[in-house]
N, C-alpha and C positions, 0 to 999 in steps of 0.2 A: 760478540756472539755471532756464530755463523748463521747465515740465512738458510731456511729450510729449502731443500731441493724441490724444484717444480716437477710435477708429474710429466712424464714424456707424452707426446701426442698419441702414441700407441696405447698408453694407459688410459688417457682421457677418452679415446675412442671406445675402448673396451667398456669403460664405465657408462658411456652414452648408450651403447647397444644393450647393456644389462638394464639400464633405466627404461629404454623403450619396451623391452620385454615385460618389465614389471607393470607397465601402463597398458598392456594389452596388444602391442604390435607383435604378433606371433608368426606371421607369414615368413617362412625361411627365405624366400626369394626377395621379399621387400627388405628384410634385415640385411641380407647380403649386398643388395644394391646400395643401401645406405652406408654399410661398412666399407665398401670399395669406392665410394665417392668422396674425394678429398675436400671436405667442407671448407678447409682453410683457403683453398684456391678461390672460393666464391665470396670470401669474407674480406671486407676492407682492411687495409693495414692497421688502422686505428683499433680494430677489434680482434686482431689475430690471437691474442691470449684467450679470447672467449669463443674461438671457432668451434670447439667441441662441446660447448655448453648446450644443454637442451633449452635454448631460448631463442626468440627472434632477435635479429640484429639489424641495425640500420644499414642501408646501402644508398647509392646515389638516387637523385630525383625524388626524395622523400618516401622511398619504398623500403621494404624490408626483405631480408632472407628469412624464410619461415622457420619456426621452431622445428627441429628434427622430429619430435613426436607428432606434430601435425602433418608433416610430410609423410611419415610412416603411416599414420592413421588414414589419411586421404588416399594414399597409394594402395593400401590394403583394401580399403572400401571399394576402390575402382575395380579390383579383381582383374588386373591386366594379364593377358596371355601372350605367349611368344609371337603369335602370328598377328597380333592386333595392330591396327593403325590408331594412334592416339592423337587427339587434338588437345593442346594445352593453351589456355587463355591466361596470358600474363607470364612472360618468360622470366622477367626480373633478373636475378643474378645468373640464372641458368642451373641452379642447384637442383630444383625439383625436376627440371627437364632432363638432367643427366641421370637421375634416379629412374625416371620413366624409360629412358633410352636403353637401360640395362635389362628391361623386362619385356620390351615390345619390339615389333618389327620396324615401325617407323613412328617418329614423333613429329607432328606439325605444331609449331609453337608461334604464337602471335604476341607482339609487344608494342605498346603505344609510345614508349620512350625510345627515341633513336639511340641515345647514349647507352642505355641499358642493353639494347639489342646488340650494338657493336661490341660491348664488353663481353657479353655472353657468347657471341660468335667466336671471339678470340679464345675463350676458355674451351669451347667445344673443339676448336682446331687443336689446341694444346693437348687435349685429352684424346685426340684421334677419333672422335665420334663421327661416324659416317651415316647414321640413320636419323639425324635431326635436320629438319627443314624449317627455316625461319622465315618470318614475315613481319615487317613493320606495318602496323595498321590498327584498326579499331577492333579490339578483341570481342566486343559485344556482338559483332556481326559474324564471328566465327571465320570459317574458311570454306564457303559454299562450293567453290570450284573443286575441292578435294573430298567433299562429303560423298557418301556417308562414312562416319567413323564408328569404330567398335567401342571406343571409350572417349569421354571428354572430361577434362579436369579444369576447373576454374579456380584461379588463385587470387581472385579479388571478389568482394561481396556484391552480388547482384541484388538490386532493390526488390525485385520480384522474380517470379518463375522465368528463367531465361528461355523463352519460347523459340527465339531464333536459333539458339544452340541446340535445343532439344530436337528441332526439325532436321538437324544435321547428323543425328544418331541413326545407326542401324535399328531395325525393329526390335531387337532384343539387346540393344546396347545399354551402356551405363554412363550416366553423368553424375559427377560429384561436385558440389559447389556450395559455398557459404551464401545464404539467402537472408536478406534483411537490410533495413535502412539505418539502424542504430549502431552504436559502438560495439554491441554484442550481436552476433548473427547466429543463425542455426545452420549447421553443416548438414546438407541434405543429399541423399542419394536417390536418383531417378533411374529406375530399371524398366526398360521397355518390355511391354507384355506381349509383343508380337502382333498386336491388333491395332496399333496406333495410339495406345494409352500407356500410362506409366504407373508403376508402383512407387510411391514416394515414402522414404523413411527419413526421420530426423535422427541424426547420429549423436551430436553433441553441440554445445555452444562454443563459438570461436570468435576471434577478433581479426578481421582482415581490413585492409584498405579498400575503399569502394571501387567498384567497376565503373569507370568513367567512359562517356561517349567520345568518339573521335580519337585523334592522335594528339600528343602533347606538343605544345609550343615551348621549345627550350632556348635559353639564352646562349 
């Protein structure tokens, strides 16, 4: 009996985009950025067959490449504009970074694992990205030398309100981050009110690895 043919990557990508739309990711720019970002490039060889699934997948250093729906949801919530300077905390595989790079003027991204940073930088070079600036360091401290930022995206769970990062936002800037100490966190959006305060919205429950202090010691 012949084995059924596997769907092509193009078919799986089309199915993924339709799935994101059905879950509420409706921003055309965000959808286009995801559609034109080759997720298989950021996925380990062991999981290539699952590259276009709407699920988180393991990468090196005990981290994950985020579920495309969460990438779409967080990017949409951030409301990135073409002239924006964006700070990303947690480069990881570089998948979310690449999506942000297609929507903004500059992306500053910080990663605490040197291995992940090196691999992500190689992918950015392969893709010809010229508007991504990387830094190996403690993401919780942000990047004060380059502040203030129009948008900040945090891809690891902060235990409490990330005051150091909020201080690096422009007065009407937006920060999106998972907040909480347990296995399930609340995805929150902080929007500057222009007077030094923030409007805070809880968007949905999420599961992220914790935001850790310092840089990682790797063998």
